[in-house]
CHARMM internal coordinates of N, CA and C (Angstrom, degrees):
IC EDIT
DIST 1 N 1 CA 1.5204
DIST 1 CA 1 C 1.5761
ANGL 1 N 1 CA 1 C 108.39
DIST 1 C 2 N 1.2016
ANGL 1 CA 1 C 2 N 121.90
DIHE 1 N 1 CA 1 C 2 N 140.90
DIST 2 N 2 CA 1.4184
ANGL 1 C 2 N 2 CA 124.27
DIHE 1 CA 1 C 2 N 2 CA 179.07
DIST 2 CA 2 C 1.5863
ANGL 2 N 2 CA 2 C 111.02
DIHE 1 C 2 N 2 CA 2 C -60.34
DIST 2 C 3 N 1.2814
ANGL 2 CA 2 C 3 N 119.25
DIHE 2 N 2 CA 2 C 3 N 124.42
DIST 3 N 3 CA 1.4369
ANGL 2 C 3 N 3 CA 120.13
DIHE 2 CA 2 C 3 N 3 CA 176.19
DIST 3 CA 3 C 1.4228
ANGL 3 N 3 CA 3 C 118.66
DIHE 2 C 3 N 3 CA 3 C -71.82
DIST 3 C 4 N 1.4118
ANGL 3 CA 3 C 4 N 115.46
DIHE 3 N 3 CA 3 C 4 N -11.40
DIST 4 N 4 CA 1.4232
ANGL 3 C 4 N 4 CA 118.20
DIHE 3 CA 3 C 4 N 4 CA 173.46
DIST 4 CA 4 C 1.5947
ANGL 4 N 4 CA 4 C 114.45
DIHE 3 C 4 N 4 CA 4 C -103.19
DIST 4 C 5 N 1.2698
ANGL 4 CA 4 C 5 N 113.32
DIHE 4 N 4 CA 4 C 5 N 12.11
DIST 5 N 5 CA 1.4294
ANGL 4 C 5 N 5 CA 119.56
DIHE 4 CA 4 C 5 N 5 CA -179.06
DIST 5 CA 5 C 1.5561
ANGL 5 N 5 CA 5 C 108.95
DIHE 4 C 5 N 5 CA 5 C -69.67
DIST 5 C 6 N 1.2356
ANGL 5 CA 5 C 6 N 113.68
DIHE 5 N 5 CA 5 C 6 N 131.00
DIST 6 N 6 CA 1.5996
ANGL 5 C 6 N 6 CA 120.69
DIHE 5 CA 5 C 6 N 6 CA 171.22
DIST 6 CA 6 C 1.5350
ANGL 6 N 6 CA 6 C 111.17
DIHE 5 C 6 N 6 CA 6 C -95.15
DIST 6 C 7 N 1.3195
ANGL 6 CA 6 C 7 N 110.18
DIHE 6 N 6 CA 6 C 7 N 163.88
DIST 7 N 7 CA 1.5340
ANGL 6 C 7 N 7 CA 115.99
DIHE 6 CA 6 C 7 N 7 CA 178.46
DIST 7 CA 7 C 1.5339
ANGL 7 N 7 CA 7 C 108.96
DIHE 6 C 7 N 7 CA 7 C -61.86
DIST 7 C 8 N 1.3571
ANGL 7 CA 7 C 8 N 114.62
DIHE 7 N 7 CA 7 C 8 N -45.67
DIST 8 N 8 CA 1.4655
ANGL 7 C 8 N 8 CA 118.37
DIHE 7 CA 7 C 8 N 8 CA 179.56
DIST 8 CA 8 C 1.5678
ANGL 8 N 8 CA 8 C 113.64
DIHE 7 C 8 N 8 CA 8 C -61.05
DIST 8 C 9 N 1.1962
ANGL 8 CA 8 C 9 N 117.46
DIHE 8 N 8 CA 8 C 9 N -41.88
DIST 9 N 9 CA 1.5693
ANGL 8 C 9 N 9 CA 121.55
DIHE 8 CA 8 C 9 N 9 CA 176.85
DIST 9 CA 9 C 1.5544
ANGL 9 N 9 CA 9 C 107.27
DIHE 8 C 9 N 9 CA 9 C -65.80
DIST 9 C 10 N 1.3592
ANGL 9 CA 9 C 10 N 122.12
DIHE 9 N 9 CA 9 C 10 N -43.47
DIST 10 N 10 CA 1.4510
ANGL 9 C 10 N 10 CA 122.02
DIHE 9 CA 9 C 10 N 10 CA -176.16
DIST 10 CA 10 C 1.5180
ANGL 10 N 10 CA 10 C 104.63
DIHE 9 C 10 N 10 CA 10 C -66.97
DIST 10 C 11 N 1.3703
ANGL 10 CA 10 C 11 N 118.55
DIHE 10 N 10 CA 10 C 11 N -44.93
DIST 11 N 11 CA 1.4983
ANGL 10 C 11 N 11 CA 117.06
DIHE 10 CA 10 C 11 N 11 CA -178.11
DIST 11 CA 11 C 1.3579
ANGL 11 N 11 CA 11 C 111.46
DIHE 10 C 11 N 11 CA 11 C -63.68
DIST 11 C 12 N 1.3051
ANGL 11 CA 11 C 12 N 124.29
DIHE 11 N 11 CA 11 C 12 N -44.95
DIST 12 N 12 CA 1.5246
ANGL 11 C 12 N 12 CA 124.68
DIHE 11 CA 11 C 12 N 12 CA 174.45
DIST 12 CA 12 C 1.4534
ANGL 12 N 12 CA 12 C 114.90
DIHE 11 C 12 N 12 CA 12 C -54.61
DIST 12 C 13 N 1.2516
ANGL 12 CA 12 C 13 N 116.33
DIHE 12 N 12 CA 12 C 13 N -43.19
DIST 13 N 13 CA 1.5321
ANGL 12 C 13 N 13 CA 122.39
DIHE 12 CA 12 C 13 N 13 CA 175.21
DIST 13 CA 13 C 1.4987
ANGL 13 N 13 CA 13 C 114.30
DIHE 12 C 13 N 13 CA 13 C -62.63
DIST 13 C 14 N 1.2554
ANGL 13 CA 13 C 14 N 112.74
DIHE 13 N 13 CA 13 C 14 N -37.53
DIST 14 N 14 CA 1.5143
ANGL 13 C 14 N 14 CA 123.51
DIHE 13 CA 13 C 14 N 14 CA -178.08
DIST 14 CA 14 C 1.5746
ANGL 14 N 14 CA 14 C 102.39
DIHE 13 C 14 N 14 CA 14 C -71.21
DIST 14 C 15 N 1.4202
ANGL 14 CA 14 C 15 N 120.40
DIHE 14 N 14 CA 14 C 15 N -47.01
DIST 15 N 15 CA 1.4312
ANGL 14 C 15 N 15 CA 117.17
DIHE 14 CA 14 C 15 N 15 CA 175.94
DIST 15 CA 15 C 1.5845
ANGL 15 N 15 CA 15 C 116.01
DIHE 14 C 15 N 15 CA 15 C -57.59
DIST 15 C 16 N 1.4101
ANGL 15 CA 15 C 16 N 112.70
DIHE 15 N 15 CA 15 C 16 N -38.11
DIST 16 N 16 CA 1.4358
ANGL 15 C 16 N 16 CA 115.98
DIHE 15 CA 15 C 16 N 16 CA 179.97
DIST 16 CA 16 C 1.4861
ANGL 16 N 16 CA 16 C 109.33
DIHE 15 C 16 N 16 CA 16 C -65.42
DIST 16 C 17 N 1.3423
ANGL 16 CA 16 C 17 N 118.96
DIHE 16 N 16 CA 16 C 17 N -40.76
DIST 17 N 17 CA 1.5319
ANGL 16 C 17 N 17 CA 120.03
DIHE 16 CA 16 C 17 N 17 CA -176.80
DIST 17 CA 17 C 1.5704
ANGL 17 N 17 CA 17 C 103.26
DIHE 16 C 17 N 17 CA 17 C -70.97
DIST 17 C 18 N 1.2530
ANGL 17 CA 17 C 18 N 122.99
DIHE 17 N 17 CA 17 C 18 N -37.47
DIST 18 N 18 CA 1.4705
ANGL 17 C 18 N 18 CA 117.98
DIHE 17 CA 17 C 18 N 18 CA 174.36
DIST 18 CA 18 C 1.5262
ANGL 18 N 18 CA 18 C 115.70
DIHE 17 C 18 N 18 CA 18 C -60.07
DIST 18 C 19 N 1.2859
ANGL 18 CA 18 C 19 N 116.18
DIHE 18 N 18 CA 18 C 19 N -40.62
DIST 19 N 19 CA 1.4848
ANGL 18 C 19 N 19 CA 120.75
DIHE 18 CA 18 C 19 N 19 CA 177.11
DIST 19 CA 19 C 1.4592
ANGL 19 N 19 CA 19 C 110.80
DIHE 18 C 19 N 19 CA 19 C -62.55
DIST 19 C 20 N 1.3755
ANGL 19 CA 19 C 20 N 116.12
DIHE 19 N 19 CA 19 C 20 N -42.20
DIST 20 N 20 CA 1.4814
ANGL 19 C 20 N 20 CA 115.70
DIHE 19 CA 19 C 20 N 20 CA -179.17
DIST 20 CA 20 C 1.4606
ANGL 20 N 20 CA 20 C 113.30
DIHE 19 C 20 N 20 CA 20 C -67.80
DIST 20 C 21 N 1.2837
ANGL 20 CA 20 C 21 N 117.45
DIHE 20 N 20 CA 20 C 21 N -37.02
DIST 21 N 21 CA 1.4411
ANGL 20 C 21 N 21 CA 120.12
DIHE 20 CA 20 C 21 N 21 CA 177.68
DIST 21 CA 21 C 1.5945
ANGL 21 N 21 CA 21 C 110.42
DIHE 20 C 21 N 21 CA 21 C -68.02
DIST 21 C 22 N 1.2061
ANGL 21 CA 21 C 22 N 113.60
DIHE 21 N 21 CA 21 C 22 N -47.42
DIST 22 N 22 CA 1.5719
ANGL 21 C 22 N 22 CA 117.85
DIHE 21 CA 21 C 22 N 22 CA 178.98
DIST 22 CA 22 C 1.4464
ANGL 22 N 22 CA 22 C 110.79
DIHE 21 C 22 N 22 CA 22 C -56.03
DIST 22 C 23 N 1.2617
ANGL 22 CA 22 C 23 N 116.59
DIHE 22 N 22 CA 22 C 23 N -48.09
DIST 23 N 23 CA 1.4887
ANGL 22 C 23 N 23 CA 121.87
DIHE 22 CA 22 C 23 N 23 CA -178.43
DIST 23 CA 23 C 1.5997
ANGL 23 N 23 CA 23 C 114.12
DIHE 22 C 23 N 23 CA 23 C -78.67
DIST 23 C 24 N 1.2506
ANGL 23 CA 23 C 24 N 114.46
DIHE 23 N 23 CA 23 C 24 N 0.03
DIST 24 N 24 CA 1.4278
ANGL 23 C 24 N 24 CA 122.64
DIHE 23 CA 23 C 24 N 24 CA 179.68
DIST 24 CA 24 C 1.6323
ANGL 24 N 24 CA 24 C 110.67
DIHE 23 C 24 N 24 CA 24 C 57.49
DIST 24 C 25 N 1.3160
ANGL 24 CA 24 C 25 N 113.48
DIHE 24 N 24 CA 24 C 25 N 30.71
DIST 25 N 25 CA 1.5218
ANGL 24 C 25 N 25 CA 118.44
DIHE 24 CA 24 C 25 N 25 CA 178.75
DIST 25 CA 25 C 1.4492
ANGL 25 N 25 CA 25 C 114.15
DIHE 24 C 25 N 25 CA 25 C -89.11
DIST 25 C 26 N 1.3362
ANGL 25 CA 25 C 26 N 112.48
DIHE 25 N 25 CA 25 C 26 N 8.21
DIST 26 N 26 CA 1.5780
ANGL 25 C 26 N 26 CA 118.62
DIHE 25 CA 25 C 26 N 26 CA -179.66
DIST 26 CA 26 C 1.6505
ANGL 26 N 26 CA 26 C 102.38
DIHE 25 C 26 N 26 CA 26 C -107.24
DIST 26 C 27 N 1.3634
ANGL 26 CA 26 C 27 N 112.76
DIHE 26 N 26 CA 26 C 27 N 126.09
DIST 27 N 27 CA 1.4188
ANGL 26 C 27 N 27 CA 113.16
DIHE 26 CA 26 C 27 N 27 CA -179.44
DIST 27 CA 27 C 1.5135
ANGL 27 N 27 CA 27 C 110.00
DIHE 26 C 27 N 27 CA 27 C -73.68
DIST 27 C 28 N 1.3211
ANGL 27 CA 27 C 28 N 113.04
DIHE 27 N 27 CA 27 C 28 N 158.04
DIST 28 N 28 CA 1.5843
ANGL 27 C 28 N 28 CA 119.72
DIHE 27 CA 27 C 28 N 28 CA 176.24
DIST 28 CA 28 C 1.5013
ANGL 28 N 28 CA 28 C 111.32
DIHE 27 C 28 N 28 CA 28 C -49.81
DIST 28 C 29 N 1.3474
ANGL 28 CA 28 C 29 N 114.42
DIHE 28 N 28 CA 28 C 29 N -35.67
DIST 29 N 29 CA 1.5277
ANGL 28 C 29 N 29 CA 118.49
DIHE 28 CA 28 C 29 N 29 CA -175.13
DIST 29 CA 29 C 1.5131
ANGL 29 N 29 CA 29 C 111.39
DIHE 28 C 29 N 29 CA 29 C -60.96
DIST 29 C 30 N 1.2991
ANGL 29 CA 29 C 30 N 114.47
DIHE 29 N 29 CA 29 C 30 N -31.48
DIST 30 N 30 CA 1.5536
ANGL 29 C 30 N 30 CA 116.36
DIHE 29 CA 29 C 30 N 30 CA -173.93
DIST 30 CA 30 C 1.3238
ANGL 30 N 30 CA 30 C 113.12
DIHE 29 C 30 N 30 CA 30 C -114.39
DIST 30 C 31 N 1.4202
ANGL 30 CA 30 C 31 N 122.77
DIHE 30 N 30 CA 30 C 31 N 2.11
DIST 31 N 31 CA 1.4178
ANGL 30 C 31 N 31 CA 126.43
DIHE 30 CA 30 C 31 N 31 CA -177.78
DIST 31 CA 31 C 1.4935
ANGL 31 N 31 CA 31 C 109.74
DIHE 30 C 31 N 31 CA 31 C -55.53
DIST 31 C 32 N 1.3969
ANGL 31 CA 31 C 32 N 116.81
DIHE 31 N 31 CA 31 C 32 N -49.05
DIST 32 N 32 CA 1.5035
ANGL 31 C 32 N 32 CA 114.42
DIHE 31 CA 31 C 32 N 32 CA -173.25
DIST 32 CA 32 C 1.4279
ANGL 32 N 32 CA 32 C 111.57
DIHE 31 C 32 N 32 CA 32 C -68.86
DIST 32 C 33 N 1.2721
ANGL 32 CA 32 C 33 N 119.08
DIHE 32 N 32 CA 32 C 33 N -32.07
DIST 33 N 33 CA 1.5873
ANGL 32 C 33 N 33 CA 120.78
DIHE 32 CA 32 C 33 N 33 CA 175.53
DIST 33 CA 33 C 1.4848
ANGL 33 N 33 CA 33 C 112.47
DIHE 32 C 33 N 33 CA 33 C -63.34
DIST 33 C 34 N 1.3485
ANGL 33 CA 33 C 34 N 118.79
DIHE 33 N 33 CA 33 C 34 N -38.43
DIST 34 N 34 CA 1.4391
ANGL 33 C 34 N 34 CA 122.74
DIHE 33 CA 33 C 34 N 34 CA 177.08
DIST 34 CA 34 C 1.5029
ANGL 34 N 34 CA 34 C 113.83
DIHE 33 C 34 N 34 CA 34 C -72.78
DIST 34 C 35 N 1.3396
ANGL 34 CA 34 C 35 N 115.57
DIHE 34 N 34 CA 34 C 35 N -33.86
DIST 35 N 35 CA 1.5335
ANGL 34 C 35 N 35 CA 115.67
DIHE 34 CA 34 C 35 N 35 CA 172.74
DIST 35 CA 35 C 1.4551
ANGL 35 N 35 CA 35 C 111.68
DIHE 34 C 35 N 35 CA 35 C -73.35
DIST 35 C 36 N 1.2240
ANGL 35 CA 35 C 36 N 119.23
DIHE 35 N 35 CA 35 C 36 N -30.88
DIST 36 N 36 CA 1.5275
ANGL 35 C 36 N 36 CA 118.69
DIHE 35 CA 35 C 36 N 36 CA 173.70
DIST 36 CA 36 C 1.4687
ANGL 36 N 36 CA 36 C 110.09
DIHE 35 C 36 N 36 CA 36 C -66.35
DIST 36 C 37 N 1.3370
ANGL 36 CA 36 C 37 N 118.19
DIHE 36 N 36 CA 36 C 37 N -51.23
DIST 37 N 37 CA 1.4706
ANGL 36 C 37 N 37 CA 120.68
DIHE 36 CA 36 C 37 N 37 CA 170.40
DIST 37 CA 37 C 1.4455
ANGL 37 N 37 CA 37 C 116.65
DIHE 36 C 37 N 37 CA 37 C -50.55
DIST 37 C 38 N 1.3406
ANGL 37 CA 37 C 38 N 118.59
DIHE 37 N 37 CA 37 C 38 N -41.26
DIST 38 N 38 CA 1.4504
ANGL 37 C 38 N 38 CA 114.66
DIHE 37 CA 37 C 38 N 38 CA -178.34
DIST 38 CA 38 C 1.5827
ANGL 38 N 38 CA 38 C 108.30
DIHE 37 C 38 N 38 CA 38 C -73.68
DIST 38 C 39 N 1.3610
ANGL 38 CA 38 C 39 N 122.58
DIHE 38 N 38 CA 38 C 39 N -28.49
DIST 39 N 39 CA 1.4162
ANGL 38 C 39 N 39 CA 125.93
DIHE 38 CA 38 C 39 N 39 CA 171.40
DIST 39 CA 39 C 1.4605
ANGL 39 N 39 CA 39 C 111.28
DIHE 38 C 39 N 39 CA 39 C -59.96
DIST 39 C 40 N 1.3252
ANGL 39 CA 39 C 40 N 119.81
DIHE 39 N 39 CA 39 C 40 N -46.31
DIST 40 N 40 CA 1.4678
ANGL 39 C 40 N 40 CA 123.99
DIHE 39 CA 39 C 40 N 40 CA 177.30
DIST 40 CA 40 C 1.6037
ANGL 40 N 40 CA 40 C 108.67
DIHE 39 C 40 N 40 CA 40 C -61.29
DIST 40 C 41 N 1.2736
ANGL 40 CA 40 C 41 N 116.66
DIHE 40 N 40 CA 40 C 41 N -41.81
DIST 41 N 41 CA 1.5220
ANGL 40 C 41 N 41 CA 116.54
DIHE 40 CA 40 C 41 N 41 CA -175.12
DIST 41 CA 41 C 1.4401
ANGL 41 N 41 CA 41 C 110.50
DIHE 40 C 41 N 41 CA 41 C -75.74
DIST 41 C 42 N 1.3249
ANGL 41 CA 41 C 42 N 120.16
DIHE 41 N 41 CA 41 C 42 N -30.27
DIST 42 N 42 CA 1.4759
ANGL 41 C 42 N 42 CA 119.28
DIHE 41 CA 41 C 42 N 42 CA 172.89
DIST 42 CA 42 C 1.5576
ANGL 42 N 42 CA 42 C 110.76
DIHE 41 C 42 N 42 CA 42 C -64.09
DIST 42 C 43 N 1.1996
ANGL 42 CA 42 C 43 N 115.80
DIHE 42 N 42 CA 42 C 43 N -43.24
DIST 43 N 43 CA 1.4658
ANGL 42 C 43 N 43 CA 124.02
DIHE 42 CA 42 C 43 N 43 CA -176.53
DIST 43 CA 43 C 1.4972
ANGL 43 N 43 CA 43 C 108.72
DIHE 42 C 43 N 43 CA 43 C -63.26
DIST 43 C 44 N 1.2755
ANGL 43 CA 43 C 44 N 117.88
DIHE 43 N 43 CA 43 C 44 N -42.43
DIST 44 N 44 CA 1.4986
ANGL 43 C 44 N 44 CA 125.99
DIHE 43 CA 43 C 44 N 44 CA 179.88
DIST 44 CA 44 C 1.5602
ANGL 44 N 44 CA 44 C 106.74
DIHE 43 C 44 N 44 CA 44 C -68.25
DIST 44 C 45 N 1.2786
ANGL 44 CA 44 C 45 N 119.69
DIHE 44 N 44 CA 44 C 45 N -46.44
DIST 45 N 45 CA 1.4254
ANGL 44 C 45 N 45 CA 118.85
DIHE 44 CA 44 C 45 N 45 CA 179.73
DIST 45 CA 45 C 1.5783
ANGL 45 N 45 CA 45 C 110.54
DIHE 44 C 45 N 45 CA 45 C -66.97
DIST 45 C 46 N 1.2972
ANGL 45 CA 45 C 46 N 118.40
DIHE 45 N 45 CA 45 C 46 N -41.82
DIST 46 N 46 CA 1.4386
ANGL 45 C 46 N 46 CA 112.30
DIHE 45 CA 45 C 46 N 46 CA 173.95
DIST 46 CA 46 C 1.5362
ANGL 46 N 46 CA 46 C 116.92
DIHE 45 C 46 N 46 CA 46 C -60.90
DIST 46 C 47 N 1.2270
ANGL 46 CA 46 C 47 N 119.02
DIHE 46 N 46 CA 46 C 47 N -39.70
DIST 47 N 47 CA 1.4480
ANGL 46 C 47 N 47 CA 125.51
DIHE 46 CA 46 C 47 N 47 CA 178.58
DIST 47 CA 47 C 1.4897
ANGL 47 N 47 CA 47 C 110.86
DIHE 46 C 47 N 47 CA 47 C -63.41
DIST 47 C 48 N 1.4214
ANGL 47 CA 47 C 48 N 116.40
DIHE 47 N 47 CA 47 C 48 N -37.62
DIST 48 N 48 CA 1.6203
ANGL 47 C 48 N 48 CA 119.91
DIHE 47 CA 47 C 48 N 48 CA 174.32
DIST 48 CA 48 C 1.5149
ANGL 48 N 48 CA 48 C 109.34
DIHE 47 C 48 N 48 CA 48 C -65.01
DIST 48 C 49 N 1.3026
ANGL 48 CA 48 C 49 N 115.38
DIHE 48 N 48 CA 48 C 49 N -44.34
DIST 49 N 49 CA 1.5028
ANGL 48 C 49 N 49 CA 120.63
DIHE 48 CA 48 C 49 N 49 CA -175.63
DIST 49 CA 49 C 1.5617
ANGL 49 N 49 CA 49 C 106.71
DIHE 48 C 49 N 49 CA 49 C -68.06
DIST 49 C 50 N 1.2947
ANGL 49 CA 49 C 50 N 123.80
DIHE 49 N 49 CA 49 C 50 N -41.46
DIST 50 N 50 CA 1.3624
ANGL 49 C 50 N 50 CA 120.34
DIHE 49 CA 49 C 50 N 50 CA -178.76
DIST 50 CA 50 C 1.5285
ANGL 50 N 50 CA 50 C 112.64
DIHE 49 C 50 N 50 CA 50 C -69.94
DIST 50 C 51 N 1.3785
ANGL 50 CA 50 C 51 N 115.43
DIHE 50 N 50 CA 50 C 51 N -31.27
DIST 51 N 51 CA 1.4664
ANGL 50 C 51 N 51 CA 118.23
DIHE 50 CA 50 C 51 N 51 CA 175.71
DIST 51 CA 51 C 1.4402
ANGL 51 N 51 CA 51 C 112.17
DIHE 50 C 51 N 51 CA 51 C -70.43
DIST 51 C 52 N 1.3363
ANGL 51 CA 51 C 52 N 116.86
DIHE 51 N 51 CA 51 C 52 N -39.46
DIST 52 N 52 CA 1.4442
ANGL 51 C 52 N 52 CA 119.56
DIHE 51 CA 51 C 52 N 52 CA -179.13
DIST 52 CA 52 C 1.4586
ANGL 52 N 52 CA 52 C 109.84
DIHE 51 C 52 N 52 CA 52 C -68.61
DIST 52 C 53 N 1.3215
ANGL 52 CA 52 C 53 N 117.73
DIHE 52 N 52 CA 52 C 53 N -39.19
DIST 53 N 53 CA 1.5005
ANGL 52 C 53 N 53 CA 122.41
DIHE 52 CA 52 C 53 N 53 CA 178.18
DIST 53 CA 53 C 1.5667
ANGL 53 N 53 CA 53 C 108.40
DIHE 52 C 53 N 53 CA 53 C -59.60
DIST 53 C 54 N 1.2625
ANGL 53 CA 53 C 54 N 116.48
DIHE 53 N 53 CA 53 C 54 N -42.08
DIST 54 N 54 CA 1.5190
ANGL 53 C 54 N 54 CA 124.69
DIHE 53 CA 53 C 54 N 54 CA -173.85
DIST 54 CA 54 C 1.5683
ANGL 54 N 54 CA 54 C 103.69
DIHE 53 C 54 N 54 CA 54 C -68.42
DIST 54 C 55 N 1.2544
ANGL 54 CA 54 C 55 N 119.17
DIHE 54 N 54 CA 54 C 55 N -46.09
DIST 55 N 55 CA 1.4189
ANGL 54 C 55 N 55 CA 126.46
DIHE 54 CA 54 C 55 N 55 CA -177.07
DIST 55 CA 55 C 1.6499
ANGL 55 N 55 CA 55 C 107.81
DIHE 54 C 55 N 55 CA 55 C -63.95
DIST 55 C 56 N 1.3121
ANGL 55 CA 55 C 56 N 116.86
DIHE 55 N 55 CA 55 C 56 N -50.62
DIST 56 N 56 CA 1.4288
ANGL 55 C 56 N 56 CA 116.14
DIHE 55 CA 55 C 56 N 56 CA 176.23
DIST 56 CA 56 C 1.5816
ANGL 56 N 56 CA 56 C 114.06
DIHE 55 C 56 N 56 CA 56 C -63.17
DIST 56 C 57 N 1.3382
ANGL 56 CA 56 C 57 N 120.25
DIHE 56 N 56 CA 56 C 57 N -35.15
DIST 57 N 57 CA 1.4315
ANGL 56 C 57 N 57 CA 116.85
DIHE 56 CA 56 C 57 N 57 CA 171.31
DIST 57 CA 57 C 1.4902
ANGL 57 N 57 CA 57 C 114.51
DIHE 56 C 57 N 57 CA 57 C -61.83
DIST 57 C 58 N 1.3469
ANGL 57 CA 57 C 58 N 112.73
DIHE 57 N 57 CA 57 C 58 N -38.58
DIST 58 N 58 CA 1.4036
ANGL 57 C 58 N 58 CA 113.36
DIHE 57 CA 57 C 58 N 58 CA -178.34
DIST 58 CA 58 C 1.5482
ANGL 58 N 58 CA 58 C 109.30
DIHE 57 C 58 N 58 CA 58 C -65.56
DIST 58 C 59 N 1.2332
ANGL 58 CA 58 C 59 N 118.65
DIHE 58 N 58 CA 58 C 59 N -42.89
DIST 59 N 59 CA 1.4228
ANGL 58 C 59 N 59 CA 122.53
DIHE 58 CA 58 C 59 N 59 CA 178.93
DIST 59 CA 59 C 1.5744
ANGL 59 N 59 CA 59 C 114.12
DIHE 58 C 59 N 59 CA 59 C -57.16
DIST 59 C 60 N 1.3159
ANGL 59 CA 59 C 60 N 108.98
DIHE 59 N 59 CA 59 C 60 N -43.52
DIST 60 N 60 CA 1.4594
ANGL 59 C 60 N 60 CA 119.22
DIHE 59 CA 59 C 60 N 60 CA 178.41
DIST 60 CA 60 C 1.5838
ANGL 60 N 60 CA 60 C 110.76
DIHE 59 C 60 N 60 CA 60 C -60.28
DIST 60 C 61 N 1.3473
ANGL 60 CA 60 C 61 N 110.35
DIHE 60 N 60 CA 60 C 61 N -47.92
DIST 61 N 61 CA 1.4580
ANGL 60 C 61 N 61 CA 118.28
DIHE 60 CA 60 C 61 N 61 CA 179.05
DIST 61 CA 61 C 1.5444
ANGL 61 N 61 CA 61 C 110.70
DIHE 60 C 61 N 61 CA 61 C -61.62
DIST 61 C 62 N 1.2726
ANGL 61 CA 61 C 62 N 116.89
DIHE 61 N 61 CA 61 C 62 N -42.83
DIST 62 N 62 CA 1.5113
ANGL 61 C 62 N 62 CA 119.86
DIHE 61 CA 61 C 62 N 62 CA -179.88
DIST 62 CA 62 C 1.5409
ANGL 62 N 62 CA 62 C 106.94
DIHE 61 C 62 N 62 CA 62 C -58.35
DIST 62 C 63 N 1.2996
ANGL 62 CA 62 C 63 N 116.29
DIHE 62 N 62 CA 62 C 63 N -46.03
DIST 63 N 63 CA 1.4271
ANGL 62 C 63 N 63 CA 121.88
DIHE 62 CA 62 C 63 N 63 CA -176.65
DIST 63 CA 63 C 1.5062
ANGL 63 N 63 CA 63 C 113.32
DIHE 62 C 63 N 63 CA 63 C -62.94
DIST 63 C 64 N 1.3422
ANGL 63 CA 63 C 64 N 116.44
DIHE 63 N 63 CA 63 C 64 N -40.53
DIST 64 N 64 CA 1.4689
ANGL 63 C 64 N 64 CA 122.39
DIHE 63 CA 63 C 64 N 64 CA 179.20
DIST 64 CA 64 C 1.5568
ANGL 64 N 64 CA 64 C 110.31
DIHE 63 C 64 N 64 CA 64 C -71.66
DIST 64 C 65 N 1.3519
ANGL 64 CA 64 C 65 N 117.27
DIHE 64 N 64 CA 64 C 65 N -20.71
DIST 65 N 65 CA 1.4297
ANGL 64 C 65 N 65 CA 118.90
DIHE 64 CA 64 C 65 N 65 CA -176.49
DIST 65 CA 65 C 1.5844
ANGL 65 N 65 CA 65 C 111.33
DIHE 64 C 65 N 65 CA 65 C -89.34
DIST 65 C 66 N 1.3826
ANGL 65 CA 65 C 66 N 110.65
DIHE 65 N 65 CA 65 C 66 N -13.58
DIST 66 N 66 CA 1.4668
ANGL 65 C 66 N 66 CA 112.31
DIHE 65 CA 65 C 66 N 66 CA 177.69
DIST 66 CA 66 C 1.5186
ANGL 66 N 66 CA 66 C 115.88
DIHE 65 C 66 N 66 CA 66 C -86.55
DIST 66 C 67 N 1.2807
ANGL 66 CA 66 C 67 N 115.59
DIHE 66 N 66 CA 66 C 67 N 127.64
DIST 67 N 67 CA 1.5019
ANGL 66 C 67 N 67 CA 115.85
DIHE 66 CA 66 C 67 N 67 CA -179.34
DIST 67 CA 67 C 1.4666
ANGL 67 N 67 CA 67 C 110.75
DIHE 66 C 67 N 67 CA 67 C -67.69
DIST 67 C 68 N 1.3379
ANGL 67 CA 67 C 68 N 117.77
DIHE 67 N 67 CA 67 C 68 N 146.40
DIST 68 N 68 CA 1.4283
ANGL 67 C 68 N 68 CA 121.51
DIHE 67 CA 67 C 68 N 68 CA 175.80
DIST 68 CA 68 C 1.4634
ANGL 68 N 68 CA 68 C 119.99
DIHE 67 C 68 N 68 CA 68 C -81.39
END
COOR INIT
IC SEED 1 N 1 CA 1 C
IC BUILD
């Protein structure tokens, strides 16, 4: 997976793959590769969302721990 890949770029590519599959514009010869790439992108996006959620929760916890 590209180390410079952003969530937005991965999501956009995933949407493109979904459109190709839905409109049947992907040949049978490349279908498996596109599905594999989609799976990788989904895993990447899920990991980014989990990491972001954990970071936000950490920030909120730090804010709650600080006295006013």
